C-alpha positions as CSV (number, residue, x, y, z in Angstrom):
1,M,-7.7,3.6,17.3
2,R,-6.1,1.7,14.2
3,H,-4.0,4.2,12.4
4,V,-2.4,2.8,8.7
5,L,-0.6,5.2,6.6
6,L,-0.2,3.5,3.1
7,L,2.4,5.5,1.1
8,R,2.9,4.4,-2.7
9,H,6.5,3.8,-3.7
10,T,8.1,6.7,-5.7
11,D,9.2,7.3,-9.5
12,I,10.3,4.0,-11.4
13,A,13.0,3.9,-13.5
14,A,12.3,5.6,-16.8
15,H,12.6,2.6,-19.3
16,W,9.6,1.1,-17.2
17,A,7.2,4.2,-18.6
18,G,4.3,3.1,-20.2
19,R,4.4,-0.4,-19.5
20,C,2.9,-3.1,-17.2
21,Y,4.4,-3.7,-14.0
22,G,2.9,-5.5,-11.2
23,R,4.9,-8.3,-10.0
24,S,8.2,-7.2,-12.0
25,D,11.0,-6.5,-9.4
26,V,11.1,-2.8,-11.4
27,G,13.7,-0.6,-9.7
28,L,13.6,3.0,-8.7
29,S,14.4,6.1,-10.9
30,A,17.3,8.5,-9.7
31,T,14.7,10.9,-9.0
32,G,12.2,7.9,-7.3
33,R,15.4,7.5,-5.0
34,H,15.8,11.1,-4.2
35,R,12.1,11.4,-3.2
36,A,12.2,8.1,-1.1
37,R,14.9,10.3,0.6
38,A,13.5,13.3,1.0
39,L,10.1,11.6,2.2
40,S,12.0,9.4,4.7
41,E,13.1,13.0,6.3
42,T,9.5,14.4,6.1
43,I,7.3,11.5,8.1
44,D,7.8,11.4,11.9
45,V,8.3,7.8,11.9
46,A,8.0,7.8,16.0
47,E,4.7,7.9,15.6
48,Y,4.8,4.3,14.5
49,D,5.1,1.3,16.0
50,R,5.6,-1.0,12.9
51,I,7.3,-0.2,9.8
52,I,5.9,-2.4,7.1
53,A,6.7,-2.8,3.0
54,A,5.8,-4.8,-0.2
55,P,8.3,-7.1,-1.1
56,A,9.4,-5.5,-4.6
57,R,12.6,-3.2,-4.3
58,R,10.7,-0.2,-5.2
59,A,8.6,-0.5,-2.2
60,R,11.5,-1.6,0.0
61,W,13.9,1.0,-0.8
62,L,11.6,3.9,0.9
63,G,10.3,1.2,3.9
64,G,13.9,0.6,4.7
65,L,14.8,4.2,5.1
66,L,11.9,4.5,7.3
67,A,12.8,1.4,9.4
68,R,16.4,2.9,9.6
69,R,15.3,6.1,11.2
70,R,12.8,4.4,13.4
71,G,15.3,1.8,14.5
72,V,13.3,-1.3,14.1
73,A,13.1,-4.0,11.5
74,L,11.4,-3.6,8.2
75,E,8.5,-6.4,7.8
76,V,8.4,-7.5,4.3
77,Q,4.4,-8.6,3.9
78,P,3.7,-10.5,0.8
79,L,0.1,-10.2,1.0
80,L,0.8,-6.1,0.1
81,A,2.5,-7.0,-3.5
82,E,1.1,-5.8,-6.1
83,R,-1.4,-7.1,-8.6
84,D,0.1,-10.0,-11.0
85,F,-0.9,-9.6,-14.6
86,G,0.2,-12.6,-15.8
87,A,1.5,-12.8,-19.5
88,W,0.9,-8.8,-19.5
89,E,4.2,-8.0,-17.6
90,G,6.8,-6.2,-19.4
91,I,4.1,-4.9,-22.0
92,A,3.3,-1.8,-23.0
93,W,0.1,-0.3,-22.1
94,Q,-0.7,0.6,-25.4
95,A,0.2,-2.5,-27.1
96,I,-2.1,-4.4,-24.5
97,W,-4.6,-2.0,-25.7
98,E,-4.2,-2.8,-29.2
99,A,-4.5,-6.7,-28.6
100,E,-7.2,-6.6,-25.6
101,G,-9.4,-3.5,-26.5
102,N,-12.6,-2.6,-24.1
103,S,-12.0,-6.4,-22.6
104,M,-9.2,-4.9,-20.5
105,D,-12.1,-2.9,-18.2
106,G,-12.8,-6.3,-17.1
107,M,-10.9,-5.5,-14.2
108,L,-13.4,-3.0,-13.1
109,D,-16.6,-4.6,-14.6
110,A,-15.9,-8.3,-13.9
111,P,-13.7,-8.2,-10.7
112,G,-14.3,-11.6,-9.7
113,T,-13.6,-13.7,-13.1
114,F,-11.5,-11.5,-15.4
115,R,-8.0,-12.2,-15.2
116,P,-5.2,-9.7,-16.6
117,G,-3.0,-11.6,-19.3
118,G,-4.0,-14.4,-17.1
119,G,-2.6,-13.4,-13.9
120,E,-5.0,-12.4,-10.6
121,T,-8.6,-11.1,-10.5
122,T,-9.9,-7.9,-8.9
123,H,-11.6,-9.7,-6.5
124,A,-8.8,-11.8,-5.4
125,L,-6.4,-8.9,-5.2
126,A,-8.7,-7.3,-2.6
127,Q,-9.3,-10.3,-0.3
128,R,-5.7,-11.1,-0.1
129,V,-5.2,-6.9,1.1
130,L,-8.5,-7.1,2.9
131,G,-6.8,-10.6,5.2
132,W,-3.6,-8.3,5.7
133,W,-5.8,-5.5,7.3
134,H,-8.0,-7.6,9.1
135,A,-5.1,-9.4,11.0
136,L,-3.4,-6.3,12.3
137,P,-3.9,-5.5,15.6
138,T,-6.9,-3.4,17.0
139,R,-4.5,-0.3,18.8
140,C,-1.7,0.2,16.4
141,A,0.0,2.6,14.3
142,V,1.4,1.5,11.0
143,L,3.5,2.9,8.2
144,V,3.6,0.7,4.6
145,V,5.3,1.1,1.8
146,A,3.0,-0.6,-1.0
147,H,1.7,-0.2,-4.6
148,G,-1.3,1.6,-6.4
149,G,-3.6,-1.4,-7.1
150,P,-3.5,-3.0,-3.3
151,I,-4.2,0.7,-1.6
152,G,-6.9,1.3,-4.2
153,A,-8.2,-1.7,-3.5
154,L,-8.4,-2.0,0.4
155,V,-9.7,1.8,0.5
156,G,-12.0,1.2,-1.9
157,S,-13.2,-2.4,-0.1
158,L,-13.4,-0.5,3.4
159,L,-15.7,2.0,1.9
160,G,-18.0,-0.4,0.1
161,E,-17.5,0.8,-3.3
162,A,-17.5,-0.7,-6.5
163,P,-13.9,-1.4,-8.1
164,R,-14.5,1.1,-10.7
165,Q,-14.5,3.9,-7.9
166,W,-11.3,2.3,-6.5
167,L,-9.0,4.7,-8.7
168,A,-9.7,7.7,-7.4
169,H,-8.0,6.1,-3.7
170,V,-4.7,4.9,-5.8
171,P,-2.0,7.4,-4.9
172,R,0.4,9.1,-7.3
173,P,4.0,8.0,-6.3
174,G,5.4,8.6,-3.5
175,E,2.0,9.8,-1.8
176,G,-0.3,7.8,0.5
177,V,-3.5,7.7,2.3
178,L,-4.2,7.6,5.8
179,I,-6.8,5.2,7.7
180,A,-8.4,5.7,10.7
181,T,-10.7,2.9,12.7
182,D,-12.4,3.0,15.5
183,V,-10.5,0.6,18.2
184,S,-14.5,-1.0,18.8
185,Y,-14.7,-1.6,15.6
186,S,-18.3,-0.2,15.6
187,G,-17.8,0.2,12.0
188,S,-16.1,3.8,11.8
189,I,-13.9,4.1,8.9
190,R,-11.8,7.6,8.1
191,V,-9.8,7.7,5.0
192,T,-7.6,11.4,4.5
193,R,-4.9,12.1,2.5
194,P,-2.3,13.6,4.5
195,G,-1.2,17.1,4.0
196,S,-4.2,17.9,1.5
197,G,-6.8,18.3,4.1
198,Q,-9.5,15.9,2.0
199,G,-10.7,12.8,3.2
200,V,-14.1,10.3,3.6
201,A,-15.5,9.0,6.9
202,K,-17.9,6.6,6.5
203,T,-19.8,4.5,9.3
204,S,-21.2,0.8,8.4
205,H,-21.7,-2.7,9.7
206,G,-19.8,-5.5,7.7
207,E,-18.6,-3.3,4.8
208,G,-15.8,-3.9,2.4
209,G,-15.3,-8.0,3.7
210,S,-14.7,-6.8,7.1
211,M,-14.8,-9.6,10.1
212,P,-17.7,-9.9,11.9
213,A,-17.2,-8.3,15.3
214,A,-17.7,-12.0,17.2
215,R,-13.7,-12.8,15.6
216,R,-12.7,-8.8,16.5
217,S,-11.0,-9.3,20.3
218,D,-8.1,-7.9,22.2
219,Q,-6.2,-10.7,21.3
220,D,-3.9,-8.7,19.1
221,S,-4.8,-5.5,20.9
222,T,-0.9,-4.7,21.1
223,C,1.1,-3.8,17.9
224,G,3.6,-6.8,17.7
225,A,4.5,-7.8,14.0
226,N,2.8,-10.6,12.7
227,A,6.2,-12.1,11.3
228,V,9.3,-13.8,12.4
229,S,12.6,-11.7,12.7
230,A,15.4,-12.7,10.5
231,A,19.4,-11.2,10.4
232,L,19.1,-10.5,6.8
233,P,20.4,-7.5,4.5
234,V,17.0,-5.7,3.1
235,A,17.8,-6.6,-0.6
236,G,17.3,-3.7,-3.3
237,E,19.4,-1.4,-5.5
238,A,23.1,-1.1,-5.0
239,P,22.7,-2.5,-2.2
240,D,19.5,-1.6,-0.7
241,E,20.3,2.0,1.2
242,G,17.7,2.0,3.2
243,G,18.3,-1.1,4.8
244,S,18.2,-1.2,8.4
245,G,20.1,-4.9,8.4
246,R,17.4,-6.3,9.3
247,V,14.4,-7.5,7.8
248,T,11.2,-9.5,8.9
249,I,8.7,-12.0,6.6
250,G,5.1,-12.0,7.5
251,G,3.5,-14.6,7.8
252,S,4.2,-16.1,11.5
253,T,3.4,-14.3,14.9
254,G,6.7,-13.0,16.1
255,G,8.1,-10.5,18.7
256,G,6.8,-7.2,19.8
257,V,7.4,-3.6,19.1
258,S,7.4,-0.8,20.9
259,T,3.2,0.5,21.4
260,G,1.5,3.7,21.4
261,G,1.9,7.1,19.8
262,G,-0.9,8.8,17.8
263,V,-1.1,10.0,14.4
264,S,-0.5,13.4,13.2
265,T,-2.5,13.9,9.8
266,G,-1.5,17.3,9.1
267,G,1.5,18.4,6.8
268,M,3.2,14.6,7.1
269,I,3.9,14.9,3.3
270,T,5.0,18.3,2.4
271,G,8.0,20.3,1.4
272,G,7.7,19.9,-2.0
273,V,8.2,16.0,-1.7
274,T,4.5,15.3,-3.0
275,P,3.2,16.9,-6.0
276,G,0.4,18.1,-3.7
277,G,-3.6,18.6,-3.6
278,G,-6.3,15.9,-3.4
279,A,-7.2,12.7,-5.4
280,P,-5.7,11.8,-8.9
281,Q,-8.2,12.1,-11.9
282,F,-7.8,8.9,-13.8
283,V,-9.6,8.3,-17.1
284,T,-11.4,5.0,-18.2
285,P,-10.2,2.3,-20.1
286,I,-8.5,1.3,-17.1
287,G,-5.0,0.6,-19.4
288,Q,-5.0,4.7,-19.3
289,A,-5.3,5.2,-15.9
290,L,-2.5,2.0,-14.6
291,K,0.1,4.1,-16.9
292,R,0.5,6.5,-14.5
């Protein structure tokens, strides 16, 4: 089985609330740092072979804490970066809405052509995250800290849903989703919200841009890191308290990490760390959803 727990970073700095931030390297608030520390103590990191984070410091903070507890290098994976919003970056969503109106919904309704602020299309976002997913070993337990956009795009794509449905899979800050796939790649995918008891299962062939069966083999049947290890501090705020002292940059093949270990979904995110419950409810237009 392949088990991947995808966590969204915790709460961002208050002065960024209501503004568009994708590739902007937004820091965490004091609450966000506190919740990241609490969350890092809640998850049983021993059940995971690898710890991966998106490049932004809001993701690396929690990723570094988890990697330090696990005793492995934090892998920084550029393919998990948040969407590039181009010229919209840093602008209040209300101002964008006033200027763009319903055209903002092109992110959902014209996923292959609409570029928010001249940035990244929804299709391009989904394809790069799916590329990362399909490169993962078939037998692996991976813990990831990333962003709402890539997580929603990955889950929705794997389930064969239209982009408008992906919003339901975007976790709140500090929450996550667990994806489990059949190691035989028969098409069986299960997505659950850890600690909520809610989940969805789907069995299909060729869904969500998945790789043809002929290209899937046991060449990557171990959980070795698809990255190059470097003796670098994990950058971040002040300096990154989560840093293990080592970071790996995704892109090439490299040394292995310990294999094995199942994943337990029950009670993984509890103790008041997350605001509990099922999938968040979003409203359209898309700008209202992305304000969260």
